[in-house]
C-alpha positions in Angstrom: -65.0 31.3 112.0 -67.2 30.5 109.0 -66.7 27.1 107.4 -65.0 27.1 103.9 -67.3 26.7 101.0 -67.2 23.6 98.9 -66.0 25.5 95.9 -63.2 27.0 97.9 -62.1 23.6 99.3 -62.1 22.2 95.7 -60.0 25.1 94.5 -57.5 24.8 97.4 -57.2 21.1 96.8 -56.5 21.6 93.1 -53.9 24.2 93.9 -52.1 21.9 96.4 -52.1 19.1 93.9 -50.8 21.4 91.1 -48.0 23.0 93.1 -45.5 20.0 92.9 -46.0 20.0 89.1 -45.3 23.7 88.9 -42.2 23.3 91.1 -40.9 20.4 89.0 -41.4 22.4 85.8 -39.7 25.5 87.2 -36.8 23.4 88.3 -36.2 22.2 84.7 -33.6 24.5 83.1 -33.8 22.8 79.7 -34.8 19.6 77.9 -32.5 16.9 76.5 -33.7 14.3 74.0 -32.0 10.9 74.4 -32.3 8.7 71.3 -31.0 5.2 70.6 -30.5 3.4 67.3 -30.6 -0.3 67.0 -27.2 -2.0 66.6 -25.7 -5.2 68.0 -28.1 -4.9 71.0 -25.4 -5.8 73.4 -26.3 -3.0 75.7 -30.1 -3.1 75.2 -31.0 -4.4 78.6 -28.6 -2.1 80.4 -29.9 0.9 78.6 -33.5 0.0 79.4 -32.7 -0.6 83.1 -30.9 2.7 83.3 -33.7 4.7 81.7 -36.1 3.0 84.2 -33.8 3.8 87.1 -34.0 7.5 86.3 -37.6 7.5 85.0 -36.3 8.9 81.7 -38.2 8.6 78.4 -36.2 8.2 75.2 -36.7 7.7 71.5 -35.7 4.5 69.7 -35.0 4.3 66.0 -35.5 0.7 64.8 -33.8 -1.3 62.0 -33.6 -5.0 61.6 -29.9 -5.4 62.5 -27.9 -8.4 63.4 -27.5 -8.8 67.1 -25.0 -10.4 69.5 -27.6 -13.2 70.0 -27.3 -14.3 66.4 -30.8 -13.1 65.6 -32.1 -9.7 64.3 -33.4 -6.8 66.3 -36.9 -7.0 64.8 -37.2 -10.7 65.0 -40.0 -12.2 67.1 -37.4 -13.0 69.8 -37.2 -9.2 70.5 -41.0 -8.7 70.8 -40.9 -8.8 74.7 -38.1 -6.2 74.7 -40.0 -3.8 72.4 -43.4 -4.4 74.2 -41.8 -3.5 77.5 -40.4 -0.2 76.1 -43.8 0.6 74.6 -45.4 0.1 78.1 -42.8 2.4 79.6 -43.9 5.3 77.3 -40.9 5.6 75.0 -41.2 6.8 71.4 -40.2 4.9 68.3 -39.1 5.8 64.8 -38.0 4.0 61.6 -34.3 3.6 60.9 -35.1 1.8 57.6 -35.7 -2.0 57.8 -32.4 -3.2 56.2 -30.4 -0.3 57.6 -30.1 1.3 54.2 -27.4 3.9 53.5 -28.1 6.7 51.0 -25.3 7.1 48.5 -26.3 10.0 46.2 -29.2 11.6 44.3 -29.6 10.5 40.6 -30.5 12.7 37.7 -33.8 10.9 37.1 -35.1 11.7 40.5 -34.2 8.4 42.1 -31.7 7.9 45.0 -28.8 5.4 45.0 -29.2 3.3 48.1 -27.1 0.5 49.7 -28.6 -1.9 52.3 -26.4 -3.2 55.1 -28.7 -6.2 55.8 -31.3 -8.3 53.9 -31.1 -10.1 50.5 -29.6 -7.0 48.8 -26.9 -6.3 51.4 -23.9 -4.5 50.1 -25.5 -3.9 46.7 -26.2 -0.4 45.3 -29.4 0.2 43.4 -31.6 3.1 42.3 -34.7 3.6 44.5 -37.8 5.6 43.7 -39.7 7.7 46.4 -42.2 4.8 46.6 -39.4 2.3 47.4 -38.1 4.6 50.1 -41.6 4.8 51.7 -41.9 1.1 51.5 -38.6 0.6 53.3 -39.6 3.0 56.1 -43.1 1.4 56.4 -41.6 -2.1 56.7 -40.3 -1.1 60.2 -43.8 0.3 61.0 -45.5 -2.9 60.0 -43.1 -5.2 61.8 -43.2 -3.0 64.9 -47.0 -3.3 65.0 -46.8 -7.1 64.6 -44.3 -7.4 67.5 -46.0 -4.9 69.9 -49.5 -4.0 68.7 -48.4 -0.4 68.9 -48.0 2.3 66.2 -44.6 3.7 65.1 -44.2 7.4 65.5 -44.1 9.3 62.1 -40.4 10.1 62.1 -37.2 8.4 61.0 -33.4 8.6 61.1 -31.2 7.9 58.1 -28.5 5.3 58.8 -25.1 6.9 59.2 -26.9 10.3 59.2 -26.6 10.2 55.4 -29.3 12.3 53.8 -29.8 13.6 50.3 -32.3 16.3 49.2 -34.3 13.7 47.2 -34.3 11.1 50.0 -35.5 13.7 52.5 -38.3 14.7 50.2 -39.2 11.1 49.5 -39.7 10.4 53.2 -41.8 13.5 53.6 -44.2 12.4 50.9 -45.1 9.4 53.0 -45.4 11.4 56.2 -42.0 10.8 57.9 -40.1 13.7 59.5 -36.4 13.2 59.8 -34.7 13.6 63.2 -30.9 13.6 63.4 -28.9 14.7 66.4 -27.1 17.7 67.7 -23.4 18.2 67.3 -22.8 18.0 71.0 -25.2 15.0 71.1 -23.0 12.6 69.1 -22.2 10.1 71.8 -19.1 8.8 70.0 -20.0 5.2 70.8 -18.9 4.1 67.3 -15.4 5.5 67.8 -12.4 3.3 68.6 -12.0 3.1 72.4 -8.2 3.0 71.9 -8.4 6.6 70.5 -10.9 8.1 72.9 -11.9 6.8 76.3 -15.4 6.6 77.7 -14.3 9.2 80.4 -13.5 11.7 77.6 -16.7 10.9 75.8 -18.7 11.5 78.9 -17.1 14.8 79.7 -17.4 16.0 76.1 -21.1 15.3 76.0 -21.9 16.4 79.5 -20.1 19.8 79.0 -21.4 20.4 75.5 -25.2 19.7 75.7 -27.6 22.6 75.9 -31.4 23.0 75.9 -33.1 21.2 73.0 -30.2 19.0 72.0 -30.7 15.5 70.7 -28.3 12.8 71.9 -27.6 9.8 69.6 -26.2 6.5 70.8 -26.8 2.8 70.0 -28.2 -0.2 71.8 -24.8 -1.8 71.2 -22.2 -1.3 68.6 -19.8 -3.8 67.0 -16.9 -1.4 66.4 -16.1 -0.3 70.0 -14.2 -2.7 72.2 -15.0 -0.8 75.4 -18.8 -0.3 75.3 -20.1 3.2 75.8 -23.3 2.5 77.6 -22.2 1.0 80.9 -19.5 3.6 81.5 -21.3 6.7 80.2 -25.1 6.5 80.2 -25.7 6.4 83.9 -23.4 9.2 84.9 -24.5 11.2 81.9 -28.1 11.2 82.9 -27.2 11.9 86.6 -24.9 14.7 85.6 -27.5 16.3 83.3 -30.2 16.1 86.0 -27.8 17.7 88.4 -27.5 20.6 86.0 -31.2 21.0 86.0 -32.0 19.3 82.6 -35.2 17.3 82.1 -35.7 14.6 79.4 -38.4 14.0 76.8 -39.1 12.0 73.7 -38.8 13.5 70.2 -42.6 13.6 70.1 -42.3 16.9 71.8 -39.2 18.3 70.1 -39.9 21.7 68.5 -37.4 21.4 65.7 -37.2 19.4 62.5 -33.5 18.6 62.4 -31.3 17.4 59.7 -28.6 15.1 61.0 -24.9 15.6 61.2 -23.0 13.0 59.0 -20.8 10.6 61.0 -18.4 7.8 60.2 -20.0 4.7 58.7 -20.4 1.7 61.0 
């Protein structure tokens, strides 16, 4: 029998190496995009550990919010946490630095905004498009200081509250808005006395379809029975069992507008 040529051996080796990747892709019956907004950060470590357990990449939307540690989520004390997530290959967007809620568009082209944190917390004021861009970029600048990495060019409005002028203002400085799918609303802000984690899990697990974005938080003040420990692990496992894969919003094909939710 004639020996195989070098070219044929190289081709066969490449085919063998490529086969598992093809099999993995063919086994994926859809893609889900997990995303997490900053919050109280009470579940931040658990969420990171769970994502690592399943080798799932997610997208984090960052604001400088007060945490259960008494600091803020973009303080230097959180640099090790964010650096670790960068090293793991997650994606990161702006959630406005002071977690600023849009109120309404104004006739002069400005937008009425209301920060939740910072020196103007709780006060309404009229913002120009330039002020909106400055607020989004504050997160980008702080993120770079903390991690050395660059923020991805997308954002999420706090509370999902968008106005046409706010959306356009963010576009002028290069930010694409990503909200979440109706079935992807985790419900982690809802009162645990009214809806259990078991019901939230089943609602999300049964409702998600290919391309959906899931929105949860790294901890929330308003829910007594935290969502993440009870729901995240079985949710990921259940979705993988259904044949879903996971990706960051860097690869999402749609430019979504968010579904408004109850204010935190």
